[in-house]
Rosetta silent file (secondary structure, phi, psi, omega in degrees, C-alpha in Angstrom):
SEQUENCE: MQLVGVKTWDSGNRVARTEIGSKLLQCQVCNIPPVGPGLTAWHQFWNEAVFTGTAEEHAKRLAAIRNDTAAFEHWIVREVPRLLAERREAERLRAEENRLRELALQQQMQTLAGLREMNPEEFEKAVGSLCLVQGWQVFLTPGSGDRGIDLVLLKGNKKVAVQCKKYKGTVSERLVREFYGSFVGGFTKGVFYTTSSYSRTCHAWAQERKSLLTLVDGKRLAELMARHKPPRVEHFEIWSSAV
SCORE:     score description
SCORE:     0.000 S_00000001
   1 L     0.000  144.522  178.157   -2.044   -2.912   54.616 S_00000001
   2 L  -118.293  165.858  178.847    1.290   -1.056   54.992 S_00000001
   3 E   -97.233  134.825 -179.807    4.540   -1.629   53.206 S_00000001
   4 L  -126.564  165.139  173.555    7.556   -2.740   55.336 S_00000001
   5 L  -122.114  170.803 -175.442   11.170   -3.280   54.771 S_00000001
   6 L  -104.519  128.134 -179.655   13.740   -5.738   56.219 S_00000001
   7 L   -87.429  -61.072 -169.453   16.477   -4.255   58.448 S_00000001
   8 L  -143.126  170.165  175.633   18.905   -7.041   59.405 S_00000001
   9 E   -98.308  139.525  174.051   19.196  -10.802   59.662 S_00000001
  10 L   -88.631  179.456 -170.616   18.989  -12.418   63.047 S_00000001
  11 L   -67.532  -20.987  178.068   21.386  -15.140   64.200 S_00000001
  12 L   -81.815    5.693  178.644   18.911  -17.815   62.988 S_00000001
  13 L    70.901   34.039  176.894   19.288  -16.600   59.369 S_00000001
  14 E  -115.331  154.321 -176.803   15.675  -15.179   59.466 S_00000001
  15 E   -75.504  130.881 -175.381   14.496  -11.902   58.237 S_00000001
  16 L   -73.193  151.416  177.621   14.087   -9.584   61.221 S_00000001
  17 L   -66.440  142.718  169.245   10.757   -8.066   62.078 S_00000001
  18 L  -118.046  119.703 -177.125   10.141   -4.485   61.047 S_00000001
  19 L   -71.264  146.422  175.648    7.404   -2.906   63.316 S_00000001
  20 L   -52.731  136.563  172.877    4.573   -1.186   61.749 S_00000001
  21 L    95.053  -14.158 -179.686    5.169    2.521   61.468 S_00000001
  22 L   -79.583  168.401 -176.678    9.107    2.268   61.403 S_00000001
  23 L   -67.159  133.564  176.081   11.176    3.717   58.602 S_00000001
  24 L   -81.277  134.862 -175.717   11.169    1.558   55.534 S_00000001
  25 L  -112.652  163.947  171.356   14.555    0.237   54.479 S_00000001
  26 L   -67.378  132.533 -179.338   15.724   -1.549   51.380 S_00000001
  27 L   -65.445  128.813 -174.058   15.157   -5.314   51.559 S_00000001
  28 L   -81.051   -7.964  177.602   18.484   -6.985   52.102 S_00000001
  29 L   -94.624  -48.404 -174.539   17.454  -10.197   50.258 S_00000001
  30 L  -104.545   -4.619  176.772   15.753   -8.858   47.179 S_00000001
  31 L    58.820   29.655  173.870   17.172   -5.355   47.061 S_00000001
  32 L   -86.651  127.441  173.977   13.767   -3.781   46.304 S_00000001
  33 L   -67.155  150.622 -176.074   13.596   -0.157   47.470 S_00000001
  34 L   -80.678   12.694  175.468   10.746    0.639   49.745 S_00000001
  35 L  -134.754  160.877  179.647    9.178    3.170   47.397 S_00000001
  36 L    89.531  171.828 -171.002    7.932    3.035   43.810 S_00000001
  37 H   -73.523  -15.786 -178.909    6.212    0.302   41.772 S_00000001
  38 H   -65.909  -25.986 -176.210    9.239   -1.998   42.292 S_00000001
  39 H   -64.506  -30.806  172.076    8.179   -2.750   45.915 S_00000001
  40 L    54.481 -166.429 -177.085    5.118   -4.791   44.491 S_00000001
  41 H   -82.436   -6.427 -178.588    2.880   -6.950   46.601 S_00000001
  42 H   -61.624  -34.874 -179.053    5.902   -8.799   48.106 S_00000001
  43 H  -100.683   17.985  173.426    6.154   -6.292   50.967 S_00000001
  44 E  -104.829   97.860 -173.220    2.399   -6.102   51.663 S_00000001
  45 L  -111.902  105.404  172.858    2.089   -8.596   54.452 S_00000001
  46 L    28.216 -155.943 -174.908   -1.329   -9.199   55.801 S_00000001
  47 L   -73.151  -33.372 -173.097   -2.672   -7.174   58.725 S_00000001
  48 L   -77.956  -18.239  177.805    0.421   -7.248   60.787 S_00000001
  49 L    60.647   41.439 -175.082    2.594   -5.986   57.842 S_00000001
  50 L  -129.872  138.205  167.179    5.447   -8.220   59.128 S_00000001
  51 L  -123.494  140.985  169.893    7.389  -10.999   57.331 S_00000001
  52 L  -133.964  144.267 -175.888    9.499  -13.597   58.957 S_00000001
  53 L   163.031  167.703  178.517   11.172  -16.452   57.202 S_00000001
  54 E   -74.525  162.223  176.963   14.441  -17.795   55.957 S_00000001
  55 H   -59.000  -40.385  177.799   16.358  -16.138   53.158 S_00000001
  56 H   -60.002  -48.345  177.804   15.640  -19.171   50.935 S_00000001
  57 H   -61.664  -37.854  177.894   11.900  -18.748   51.598 S_00000001
  58 H   -57.605  -52.470 -179.674   12.133  -15.146   50.930 S_00000001
  59 H   -57.421  -39.250 -178.661   13.862  -15.761   47.519 S_00000001
  60 H   -65.859  -39.380 -178.264   11.377  -18.446   46.593 S_00000001
  61 H   -70.115  -41.730  175.932    8.456  -16.231   47.354 S_00000001
  62 H   -59.212  -44.208  174.099   10.028  -13.336   45.468 S_00000001
  63 H   -60.408  -38.021 -176.965   10.562  -15.534   42.343 S_00000001
  64 H   -67.803  -44.314 -178.835    6.959  -16.704   42.552 S_00000001
  65 H   -64.526  -37.185  176.403    5.824  -13.096   42.718 S_00000001
  66 H   -64.965  -43.334  178.501    8.115  -12.077   39.822 S_00000001
  67 H   -64.488  -49.390  176.413    6.629  -14.950   37.762 S_00000001
  68 H   -56.883  -37.383 -177.848    3.130  -13.924   38.658 S_00000001
  69 H   -66.758  -42.007 -178.935    3.962  -10.360   37.803 S_00000001
  70 H   -70.512  -35.077  177.472    5.313  -11.402   34.376 S_00000001
  71 H   -68.838  -39.218  173.985    2.295  -13.575   33.750 S_00000001
  72 H   -63.461  -41.288  172.671    0.071  -10.707   34.685 S_00000001
  73 H   -63.865  -38.576  172.764    1.868   -8.283   32.456 S_00000001
  74 H   -56.581  -45.424  178.290    1.663  -10.811   29.673 S_00000001
  75 H   -64.698  -49.724 -174.969   -2.078  -11.120   30.228 S_00000001
  76 H   -70.075  -45.673 -173.262   -2.699   -7.398   30.481 S_00000001
  77 H   -78.230  -31.462 -174.751   -0.269   -6.231   27.817 S_00000001
  78 H  -115.033  -52.816 -170.990   -0.732   -9.010   25.251 S_00000001
  79 H   -69.949  -41.005 -178.375   -3.692  -11.342   25.883 S_00000001
  80 H   -63.833  -50.069  178.875   -6.331   -8.904   26.922 S_00000001
  81 H   -60.829  -40.795 -177.473   -5.795   -6.583   23.901 S_00000001
  82 H   -66.632  -45.320  177.326   -5.642   -9.586   21.586 S_00000001
  83 H   -61.111  -43.389 -179.295   -8.959  -11.079   23.095 S_00000001
  84 H   -64.430  -35.123  178.573  -10.645   -7.687   22.903 S_00000001
  85 H   -74.374  -32.225  174.447   -9.555   -7.341   19.180 S_00000001
  86 H   -61.127  -52.894 -176.509  -10.857  -10.958   18.548 S_00000001
  87 H   -60.991  -43.293 -179.821  -14.168  -10.029   20.171 S_00000001
  88 H   -59.593  -47.574 -178.895  -14.442   -6.844   18.182 S_00000001
  89 H   -56.363  -45.012 -174.126  -13.641   -8.756   14.923 S_00000001
  90 H   -68.823  -38.227  176.767  -16.293  -11.465   15.824 S_00000001
  91 H   -64.788  -38.461  179.963  -18.893   -8.643   16.564 S_00000001
  92 H   -66.910  -43.238 -178.682  -17.989   -7.035   13.211 S_00000001
  93 H   -69.461  -37.005  171.926  -18.333  -10.305   11.325 S_00000001
  94 H   -62.747  -41.944 -179.132  -21.702  -11.072   13.042 S_00000001
  95 H   -67.138  -37.464  177.861  -23.017   -7.619   12.144 S_00000001
  96 H   -63.537  -39.038 -179.403  -21.802   -8.120    8.506 S_00000001
  97 H   -69.590  -38.263  177.676  -23.445  -11.593    8.420 S_00000001
  98 H   -67.816  -37.245  176.592  -26.708  -10.109    9.687 S_00000001
  99 H   -64.674  -45.138  178.186  -26.529   -7.344    7.201 S_00000001
 100 H   -62.660  -37.547 -179.920  -25.919   -9.795    4.310 S_00000001
 101 H   -64.976  -49.729 -178.929  -28.712  -12.097    5.688 S_00000001
 102 H   -60.874  -39.904  178.875  -31.160   -9.124    5.742 S_00000001
 103 H   -63.344  -38.192  179.672  -30.068   -8.031    2.282 S_00000001
 104 H   -66.409  -38.850  178.933  -30.593  -11.547    0.949 S_00000001
 105 H   -64.389  -40.427  175.854  -34.013  -11.713    2.517 S_00000001
 106 H   -55.593  -52.491 -172.818  -34.971   -8.361    0.951 S_00000001
 107 H   -65.882  -34.086  178.174  -33.846   -9.628   -2.405 S_00000001
 108 H   -66.032  -41.999  179.808  -35.748  -12.948   -2.017 S_00000001
 109 H   -60.967  -36.472 -174.214  -38.893  -10.951   -1.109 S_00000001
 110 H   -76.415  -39.362  179.736  -38.439   -8.772   -4.145 S_00000001
 111 H   -64.079  -44.667 -175.990  -37.754  -11.865   -6.394 S_00000001
 112 H   -63.125  -42.108  178.905  -40.777  -13.625   -5.000 S_00000001
 113 H   -60.396  -41.258  178.416  -42.972  -10.549   -5.568 S_00000001
 114 H   -58.178  -45.936 -178.454  -41.578  -10.495   -9.114 S_00000001
 115 H   -64.723  -37.338 -178.624  -42.504  -14.105   -9.754 S_00000001
 116 H   -71.269  -15.468  178.777  -45.963  -13.612   -8.495 S_00000001
 117 L   -91.913   -6.662  177.764  -46.498  -10.750  -10.952 S_00000001
 118 L   -74.955  157.930  167.579  -45.659  -13.027  -13.957 S_00000001
 119 L   -79.800  167.357 -177.686  -48.193  -14.728  -16.158 S_00000001
 120 H   -57.067  -45.443 -179.486  -48.150  -18.507  -16.181 S_00000001
 121 H   -60.450  -40.504  170.741  -46.098  -18.635  -19.366 S_00000001
 122 H   -62.717  -37.997 -174.592  -43.531  -16.213  -17.942 S_00000001
 123 H   -70.141  -37.879  178.968  -43.328  -18.130  -14.764 S_00000001
 124 H   -59.969  -43.717  179.731  -42.597  -21.402  -16.694 S_00000001
 125 H   -69.943  -30.174 -178.875  -39.717  -19.757  -18.590 S_00000001
 126 H   -70.717  -37.873  177.208  -38.347  -18.339  -15.397 S_00000001
 127 H   -69.500  -37.632  177.491  -38.268  -21.776  -13.704 S_00000001
 128 H   -59.709  -45.163  177.947  -36.845  -23.204  -17.037 S_00000001
 129 H   -55.054  -45.744  175.924  -34.137  -20.493  -16.853 S_00000001
 130 H   -60.214  -42.962 -179.469  -33.245  -21.646  -13.356 S_00000001
 131 H   -67.615  -29.113  179.852  -33.080  -25.248  -14.337 S_00000001
 132 H   -65.686  -48.726 -178.459  -30.711  -24.305  -17.224 S_00000001
 133 H   -70.545  -18.208  179.503  -28.124  -22.762  -14.898 S_00000001
 134 L   -87.998    3.851  175.362  -28.421  -25.766  -12.661 S_00000001
 135 L    91.424   14.746  174.858  -27.116  -27.997  -15.644 S_00000001
 136 L   -88.579  147.557  162.633  -30.346  -29.394  -16.988 S_00000001
 137 E   -85.353  129.191 -166.891  -31.418  -29.568  -20.585 S_00000001
 138 E  -119.862  128.843  175.760  -34.795  -27.952  -20.533 S_00000001
 139 E  -122.667  140.761  172.115  -37.790  -28.545  -22.809 S_00000001
 140 E   -90.609  141.524  175.166  -41.202  -26.869  -22.807 S_00000001
 141 L   -87.480  156.121 -178.795  -44.244  -29.185  -23.283 S_00000001
 142 L   -55.330  158.862 -178.371  -46.936  -28.328  -25.864 S_00000001
 143 L   -68.076  -23.134 -175.520  -49.599  -25.995  -24.621 S_00000001
 144 L  -123.206  154.498  172.592  -52.293  -28.652  -24.734 S_00000001
 145 L    68.043   25.098  179.913  -52.257  -32.327  -23.734 S_00000001
 146 L   -92.465    5.099  177.021  -49.278  -31.982  -21.336 S_00000001
 147 L    46.499   39.149  176.425  -51.221  -33.613  -18.564 S_00000001
 148 L    86.230   -1.206  176.799  -49.978  -31.026  -15.963 S_00000001
 149 L   -93.569  121.805 -178.390  -46.295  -31.344  -16.987 S_00000001
 150 L   -98.850  -34.254  179.614  -44.894  -28.002  -18.037 S_00000001
 151 E  -132.398  150.342  170.183  -41.271  -28.724  -18.407 S_00000001
 152 E  -123.041  128.022 -176.145  -39.054  -31.685  -19.055 S_00000001
 153 E  -110.012  137.396  176.085  -35.495  -31.796  -17.748 S_00000001
 154 E  -125.217  136.058  171.297  -32.816  -34.163  -19.032 S_00000001
 155 E  -157.496  113.012 -172.367  -29.414  -34.835  -17.504 S_00000001
 156 L    59.239 -126.335 -176.359  -27.574  -38.058  -18.262 S_00000001
 157 L   -97.555   16.023  179.899  -30.057  -40.946  -17.774 S_00000001
 158 E   -92.139  136.821  169.040  -32.344  -38.715  -15.674 S_00000001
 159 E  -137.924  116.746 -172.654  -35.713  -37.434  -17.036 S_00000001
 160 E  -110.015  132.830  173.879  -37.543  -35.132  -14.727 S_00000001
 161 E   -94.515  131.664 -175.066  -41.153  -33.839  -15.018 S_00000001
 162 E  -125.766  137.427  169.433  -41.733  -30.284  -13.756 S_00000001
 163 E  -117.500  133.926  179.809  -45.068  -28.599  -13.067 S_00000001
 164 E  -114.381  110.134 -178.602  -44.964  -24.741  -12.536 S_00000001
 165 E  -110.270   95.483  174.472  -48.001  -23.588  -10.526 S_00000001
 166 L   -77.345  110.837 -166.405  -48.368  -19.871  -10.229 S_00000001
 167 L  -138.217  148.154  177.832  -50.773  -19.774   -7.250 S_00000001
 168 L   -99.760  -41.048 -177.216  -52.163  -17.430   -4.656 S_00000001
 169 L   -83.802 -175.465  172.719  -53.662  -19.985   -2.241 S_00000001
 170 E   -75.066  130.461 -177.046  -52.210  -22.969   -0.593 S_00000001
 171 E   -76.878  126.727 -174.794  -51.460  -25.769   -2.919 S_00000001
 172 L   -83.018  165.588  170.960  -53.586  -28.793   -1.917 S_00000001
 173 H   -57.627  -40.682 -176.985  -52.764  -32.463   -1.772 S_00000001
 174 H   -60.550  -47.404  173.047  -55.140  -33.123   -4.577 S_00000001
 175 H   -52.976  -42.129 -176.293  -53.099  -30.915   -7.047 S_00000001
 176 H   -76.284  -34.098  175.854  -49.828  -32.673   -6.120 S_00000001
 177 H   -63.744  -42.504  179.597  -51.489  -36.075   -6.403 S_00000001
 178 H   -63.239  -37.234  177.664  -52.731  -35.251   -9.898 S_00000001
 179 H   -64.730  -42.403 -179.696  -49.284  -34.131  -10.900 S_00000001
 180 H   -64.320  -41.374  174.351  -47.675  -37.264   -9.378 S_00000001
 181 H   -64.621  -20.546  179.620  -50.119  -39.477  -11.481 S_00000001
 182 H   -77.838  -31.050 -170.753  -49.056  -37.659  -14.669 S_00000001
 183 H  -117.276  -21.177 -177.754  -45.461  -38.618  -14.478 S_00000001
 184 E   -56.857  136.808  179.488  -44.919  -41.701  -12.234 S_00000001
 185 L    92.009  -25.441  178.934  -43.699  -44.552  -14.314 S_00000001
 186 L  -115.039   -4.223  179.017  -42.514  -42.563  -17.203 S_00000001
 187 E  -134.037  156.719  176.416  -40.013  -40.159  -15.454 S_00000001
 188 L   -59.185  -44.957  176.574  -37.243  -40.502  -12.987 S_00000001
 189 E  -159.330 -179.951  175.285  -38.987  -38.043  -10.632 S_00000001
 190 E  -132.267  146.055  178.896  -41.180  -34.989  -10.600 S_00000001
 191 E  -125.210  127.812 -175.834  -40.598  -31.483   -9.239 S_00000001
 192 E  -114.044  114.367  172.527  -43.551  -29.178   -8.384 S_00000001
 193 E   -98.831  139.781  176.374  -42.737  -25.468   -8.303 S_00000001
 194 E  -147.168  155.250  177.576  -45.088  -22.901   -6.998 S_00000001
 195 L   -85.514   -0.980 -173.351  -45.181  -19.188   -6.035 S_00000001
 196 L  -110.722 -142.233  177.251  -47.307  -20.116   -2.999 S_00000001
 197 E  -138.782  174.461 -176.902  -46.977  -22.779   -0.277 S_00000001
 198 E  -114.549  149.342 -178.795  -48.222  -26.336    0.383 S_00000001
 199 L   -74.950  153.517 -176.269  -50.666  -27.586    2.851 S_00000001
 200 H   -57.022  -41.717 -177.146  -49.482  -29.764    5.797 S_00000001
 201 H   -71.943  -24.175  175.415  -51.122  -32.936    4.473 S_00000001
 202 H   -64.264  -47.054 -178.723  -49.541  -32.159    1.083 S_00000001
 203 H   -59.372  -49.622 -174.714  -46.070  -32.040    2.712 S_00000001
 204 H   -63.843  -42.582  175.467  -46.769  -35.299    4.606 S_00000001
 205 H   -58.428  -47.274 -177.649  -47.992  -37.095    1.369 S_00000001
 206 H   -64.133  -38.982 -178.937  -44.921  -35.939   -0.591 S_00000001
 207 H   -54.847  -40.664 -178.653  -42.569  -36.940    2.242 S_00000001
 208 L   -67.107  -14.610  179.166  -43.702  -40.507    1.837 S_00000001
 209 L  -123.759   30.609 -170.840  -42.590  -40.256   -1.886 S_00000001
 210 L   -63.879  -15.036  178.153  -39.512  -38.030   -1.448 S_00000001
 211 L   -79.576  -18.710 -176.194  -37.378  -40.145   -3.741 S_00000001
 212 L  -111.368  -15.133 -171.533  -39.805  -39.562   -6.535 S_00000001
 213 E  -135.759  131.464  177.991  -41.300  -36.181   -5.723 S_00000001
 214 E  -122.345  127.811  171.102  -39.784  -32.697   -4.766 S_00000001
 215 E  -107.803  134.902 -174.742  -41.895  -29.739   -3.702 S_00000001
 216 E  -123.287  114.014  171.857  -40.413  -26.253   -4.092 S_00000001
 217 L   -87.465 -177.582 -170.646  -42.516  -23.447   -2.554 S_00000001
 218 H   -64.666  -44.029  179.966  -42.349  -19.693   -3.373 S_00000001
 219 H   -60.103  -47.163  175.876  -39.782  -18.983   -0.532 S_00000001
 220 H   -67.996  -33.678  178.509  -37.412  -21.693   -1.674 S_00000001
 221 H   -68.065  -34.646  176.163  -37.782  -20.839   -5.298 S_00000001
 222 H   -67.096  -34.883  175.339  -36.854  -17.218   -4.464 S_00000001
 223 H   -60.967  -49.669 -176.077  -33.821  -18.406   -2.567 S_00000001
 224 H   -63.455  -41.487  177.872  -32.630  -20.445   -5.635 S_00000001
 225 H   -63.382  -45.875 -179.278  -33.327  -17.538   -7.970 S_00000001
 226 H   -66.275  -29.487  177.384  -31.369  -15.086   -5.805 S_00000001
 227 H   -70.777  -44.797 -174.439  -28.496  -17.576   -5.488 S_00000001
 228 H   -93.096  -22.752 -175.089  -28.142  -18.524   -9.093 S_00000001
 229 L    39.333   66.000 -175.972  -29.411  -15.349  -10.749 S_00000001
 230 L   -74.429  137.420  177.509  -30.291  -17.114  -13.970 S_00000001
 231 L   -68.715  144.341 -176.859  -30.363  -14.957  -17.110 S_00000001
 232 L   -70.687  121.223  174.181  -33.851  -14.892  -18.632 S_00000001
 233 L  -103.627  124.625 -170.060  -34.316  -17.307  -21.480 S_00000001
 234 L   -92.555  -27.366 -170.986  -37.261  -16.690  -23.783 S_00000001
 235 L  -128.938  122.488  176.587  -37.125  -19.589  -26.151 S_00000001
 236 L  -121.237  149.963 -177.917  -36.947  -23.245  -25.297 S_00000001
 237 E   -72.035  153.593 -176.435  -37.153  -26.363  -27.516 S_00000001
 238 E   -89.250  133.476  175.270  -40.522  -28.033  -27.430 S_00000001
 239 L   -78.714  120.819 -167.145  -40.691  -31.534  -26.071 S_00000001
 240 L  -103.385  -16.751 -179.194  -41.888  -33.713  -28.898 S_00000001
 241 L   -73.836  155.704  177.869  -41.921  -37.192  -27.382 S_00000001
 242 L   -65.364  134.788  178.904  -45.100  -38.528  -25.893 S_00000001
 243 L  -101.923    0.000    0.000  -45.294  -37.731  -22.280 S_00000001
């Protein structure tokens, strides 16, 4: 494409043709010189490089081009940098979120490893410390005759039985059934904590009793410990009522 100028108006008030290769002159309608960035796309006319039309049509097209140019400049000068900045910020936030998620995962793994290193009594106290920061009044049951209930939690009119099972293998449905039988009827609900995991049938059985029974596996317990960061409590009041 070549750039052309307009020489004169013809008698029909139309822009005269300027042949390809002729000397470029200043446009008599828009007064844009034939050189420099001011010439814009207005004077780039298809393959023939010629424009014909009325002065009014010329002016309308020029106004449209100027509007398009302003919109383009707005997009390039303002919107594109803004969008790029937003994208960079979103990428930074995603990277930071991934970093924090990875850090939290590492902390949870370390916490779970620490829980698994505890003896059964230490594990009970660790769970009791967690329940304390969650707003429960916590009692230890006596060492014998507790029927599988290790902690008793009180809050308002709620009385919750807790079993703390420091375990290496998968917790079976049988163990959860036994715990369920020890508290049902005498407690609002029961919560079973373990450093391990539960079998599929165990989850299915507990799901049918979800209003009365909650299972907390090692991964979930580590998440709660990492979130609440409970201070270690060594001494709890002993539950003296018959369970």
